[in-house]
C-alpha positions as CSV (number, residue, x, y, z in Angstrom):
1,M,-116.3,7.7,-9.2
2,M,-119.9,6.7,-8.9
3,Y,-122.4,9.2,-7.4
4,R,-125.1,8.1,-5.0
5,I,-128.6,9.3,-5.8
6,L,-131.7,8.9,-3.7
7,I,-135.0,8.3,-5.4
8,V,-138.0,9.8,-3.6
9,E,-141.2,8.5,-5.2
10,D,-144.4,7.1,-3.7
11,D,-145.4,4.9,-6.6
12,R,-143.7,1.5,-6.2
13,T,-144.2,0.7,-10.0
14,N,-142.3,3.9,-10.9
15,R,-139.5,3.1,-8.4
16,L,-139.1,-0.4,-10.0
17,F,-139.1,1.1,-13.5
18,Y,-136.4,3.7,-12.5
19,E,-134.4,1.0,-10.8
20,K,-134.1,-1.2,-13.9
21,L,-132.9,1.6,-16.2
22,P,-129.2,1.2,-17.2
23,V,-128.8,4.9,-17.7
24,W,-127.9,5.5,-14.1
25,Q,-124.7,3.5,-14.3
26,Q,-124.0,4.7,-17.8
27,E,-123.9,8.3,-16.5
28,G,-121.9,7.5,-13.3
29,F,-124.7,7.1,-10.8
30,V,-125.8,4.3,-8.4
31,I,-129.2,4.3,-6.8
32,G,-128.1,4.6,-3.1
33,G,-131.6,4.5,-1.7
34,Q,-135.3,4.8,-2.3
35,A,-138.0,6.4,-0.2
36,E,-141.8,6.7,-0.6
37,N,-142.1,10.2,0.7
38,G,-140.0,13.2,1.8
39,K,-140.2,12.2,5.5
40,R,-138.7,8.7,4.8
41,A,-136.0,10.3,2.7
42,L,-135.0,12.6,5.5
43,E,-134.8,9.5,7.8
44,Q,-132.5,7.7,5.4
45,M,-130.3,10.8,5.2
46,E,-129.6,10.5,9.0
47,T,-127.5,7.4,8.4
48,E,-126.5,7.7,4.7
49,Q,-125.0,10.3,2.4
50,F,-126.3,11.1,-1.1
51,D,-124.8,13.2,-3.8
52,A,-128.1,13.9,-5.6
53,F,-131.9,13.5,-5.4
54,F,-134.6,12.4,-7.8
55,V,-137.8,13.6,-6.4
56,D,-141.5,13.2,-7.3
57,V,-143.6,16.3,-6.5
58,M,-146.9,14.8,-5.4
59,M,-146.5,12.4,-2.4
60,P,-148.3,11.8,0.8
61,V,-147.0,12.7,4.3
62,M,-144.3,15.1,2.9
63,N,-144.4,16.0,-0.8
64,G,-141.5,16.8,-3.1
65,L,-141.6,20.5,-2.7
66,E,-141.8,20.3,1.1
67,F,-138.8,17.9,1.0
68,L,-136.8,20.4,-1.2
69,Q,-137.7,23.1,1.3
70,E,-136.3,21.0,4.1
71,L,-133.1,20.4,2.2
72,K,-132.8,24.2,1.7
73,N,-133.4,24.8,5.4
74,R,-130.6,22.4,6.3
75,G,-128.2,24.0,3.9
76,I,-128.0,20.9,1.7
77,T,-127.0,22.0,-1.8
78,A,-126.8,18.6,-3.6
79,P,-128.4,18.7,-7.1
80,R,-132.0,17.6,-7.3
81,I,-134.2,16.6,-10.2
82,I,-138.0,16.9,-9.7
83,V,-140.6,14.8,-11.7
84,S,-144.3,15.2,-11.9
85,N,-147.5,14.4,-13.7
86,Y,-148.4,18.0,-13.7
87,N,-147.2,20.5,-16.3
88,E,-147.9,23.5,-14.2
89,F,-145.6,26.5,-14.2
90,S,-146.2,27.1,-10.5
91,Y,-144.6,23.8,-9.6
92,V,-141.7,24.4,-12.0
93,R,-141.1,27.9,-10.5
94,Q,-141.3,26.7,-6.9
95,G,-139.0,23.8,-7.6
96,M,-136.4,25.9,-9.2
97,K,-136.5,28.4,-6.4
98,L,-135.8,25.5,-4.0
99,G,-132.7,24.4,-6.0
100,A,-134.0,21.9,-8.6
101,M,-131.7,21.6,-11.6
102,D,-134.4,20.2,-13.9
103,Y,-138.1,19.4,-14.0
104,L,-139.2,16.3,-15.9
105,L,-142.7,15.3,-16.8
106,K,-144.0,11.8,-16.4
107,P,-143.7,9.4,-18.1
108,V,-140.0,10.1,-18.0
109,T,-138.1,8.8,-21.0
110,E,-134.7,7.2,-20.8
111,E,-133.3,9.9,-23.2
112,E,-134.6,12.7,-21.0
113,L,-133.2,11.2,-17.9
114,Q,-129.8,10.6,-19.5
115,E,-129.5,14.2,-20.6
116,C,-130.5,15.4,-17.2
117,L,-128.2,13.1,-15.3
118,R,-125.3,14.2,-17.5
119,T,-125.9,17.8,-16.5
120,V,-126.0,16.8,-12.8
121,R,-122.8,14.8,-13.1
122,E,-121.0,17.7,-14.7
123,E,-122.2,19.9,-11.8
124,L,-121.0,17.4,-9.2
125,E,-117.6,16.9,-10.9
126,S,-117.1,20.7,-11.1
127,E,-118.0,21.0,-7.4
128,R,-115.7,18.1,-6.5
129,E,-112.8,19.7,-8.3
130,Q,-113.4,23.0,-6.5
131,N,-113.5,21.3,-3.2
132,V,-110.2,19.5,-3.9
133,E,-108.6,22.7,-5.0
134,E,-109.7,24.3,-1.7
135,Q,-108.3,21.4,0.3
136,I,-104.9,21.8,-1.4
137,F,-104.8,25.6,-0.8
138,L,-105.7,25.0,2.8
139,A,-102.9,22.5,3.2
140,C,-100.6,25.2,1.8
141,G,-101.7,27.5,4.6
142,A,-103.7,29.9,2.3
143,D,-106.7,31.9,3.4
144,V,-109.3,30.5,1.0
145,H,-111.8,33.2,1.9
146,S,-109.6,35.9,0.4
147,G,-110.7,37.2,-2.9
148,F,-107.1,37.1,-4.2
149,V,-106.8,33.4,-3.2
150,Q,-110.1,32.5,-4.8
151,K,-109.0,33.9,-8.1
152,L,-105.8,31.9,-7.7
153,M,-107.7,28.7,-7.0
154,Q,-109.7,29.2,-10.1
155,Y,-106.6,29.8,-12.2
156,F,-104.7,26.9,-10.7
157,Q,-107.7,24.6,-11.3
158,E,-107.9,25.5,-15.0
159,H,-104.1,25.5,-15.8
160,T,-101.3,23.0,-15.6
161,D,-98.5,25.2,-16.6
162,L,-98.2,27.6,-13.6
163,N,-96.0,30.3,-15.0
164,Q,-95.8,33.7,-13.2
165,K,-95.7,35.7,-16.4
166,E,-98.9,34.0,-17.8
167,I,-100.8,34.2,-14.5
168,S,-99.8,37.9,-14.1
169,D,-101.1,38.5,-17.6
170,A,-104.4,36.8,-16.7
171,F,-104.7,39.0,-13.7
172,L,-104.0,42.1,-15.9
173,L,-100.9,43.0,-13.9
174,S,-97.2,43.4,-14.6
175,K,-95.1,40.4,-13.6
176,D,-93.2,42.4,-11.0
177,Y,-96.3,43.9,-9.4
178,F,-98.0,40.5,-9.4
179,G,-94.9,39.0,-7.7
180,K,-95.0,41.7,-4.9
181,L,-98.8,41.4,-4.5
182,F,-98.5,37.6,-4.3
183,K,-95.8,37.7,-1.6
184,R,-97.8,40.2,0.4
185,Q,-100.9,38.1,0.2
186,M,-99.3,34.6,0.5
187,H,-96.3,35.4,2.7
188,E,-93.9,33.6,0.3
189,N,-92.9,34.1,-3.3
190,F,-94.7,32.6,-6.3
191,N,-92.2,29.8,-7.1
192,Q,-92.1,28.6,-3.4
193,F,-95.9,28.5,-3.3
194,V,-96.2,26.6,-6.6
195,L,-93.7,23.9,-5.4
196,K,-95.7,23.5,-2.2
197,Y,-99.0,23.4,-4.1
198,K,-97.7,20.7,-6.5
199,M,-96.3,18.6,-3.6
200,E,-99.6,18.9,-1.6
201,Y,-101.5,18.0,-4.8
202,A,-99.2,15.0,-5.3
203,K,-100.0,13.8,-1.8
204,Y,-103.7,14.1,-2.4
205,L,-103.4,12.1,-5.7
206,L,-101.3,9.4,-4.0
207,E,-103.8,9.1,-1.2
208,H,-107.1,9.2,-3.2
209,T,-106.3,7.8,-6.7
210,D,-104.7,4.8,-8.3
211,D,-102.8,7.0,-10.7
212,R,-99.2,5.7,-11.4
213,I,-96.3,7.8,-10.1
214,Y,-95.3,8.9,-13.6
215,E,-99.0,9.9,-14.3
216,I,-99.0,12.1,-11.2
217,G,-95.7,13.7,-12.2
218,E,-97.1,14.4,-15.7
219,K,-100.3,15.9,-14.3
220,L,-98.2,18.3,-12.2
221,G,-96.1,19.3,-15.2
222,Y,-92.9,17.4,-14.5
223,K,-91.2,15.9,-17.6
224,T,-89.4,13.1,-15.8
225,T,-90.5,10.8,-12.9
226,D,-87.0,11.0,-11.4
227,Y,-87.2,14.8,-11.0
228,F,-90.7,14.6,-9.6
229,S,-89.7,11.9,-7.1
230,K,-86.6,13.9,-6.0
231,L,-88.7,17.0,-5.3
232,F,-91.3,15.0,-3.5
233,K,-88.7,13.3,-1.2
234,E,-87.1,16.7,-0.4
235,Y,-90.6,18.0,0.5
236,T,-91.9,15.0,2.5
237,G,-88.9,12.9,3.4
238,Q,-90.3,10.0,1.5
239,T,-90.4,8.9,-2.1
240,P,-93.9,8.8,-3.7
241,V,-93.9,5.0,-3.5
242,Q,-93.0,5.1,0.2
243,Y,-95.7,7.8,0.9
244,R,-98.4,5.7,-0.8
245,K,-97.7,2.7,1.3
């Protein structure tokens, strides 16, 4: 997946320099747009979506810090990198308070940018995985605002082998007590929920990835494609191949 980044920079020479760097694509980014100030950037955001922002501090009309403040006011949490000619702590501090992940000094080197983009990509991928996990739990009818469910989502995201004994150990509870707590919170037993979770996850992967059927089965912990397909058909009324069509 390529992430779209918006470059907000008033100097056309700098914009052309950034545009030619291969590091964007190498780190999984595509330059989705360019703007010469914060106001123009906000106008672009009315019709386009961006996953991250690369923002100069000193610009006319609306400077970089004012732009970051507006992002914060709108509840936009996408990662932002700020760049500047000025090595002043006040700019760094204000930028970080407004959600900047990093502060780069001009002239920006390709090595510095690559390291920074790698950190941003890791943050975006982690956030995307969390969002997918939340979608799956919602599809299973779970209350994703519950503290118990949030702990479950984190565990499910980090583990493939969903074993009641191991998860109860992770929760520092006995297997029996965890089972009772789980049923009280989720309104079904652990094994029933795990099956539902895996089938909903399979539906997501079939809809949003090009993974082969056997690869999806393996990701979900099934040793054979036939068994995975049998369970999927019992759950949805269709085979994985039919569902994908």
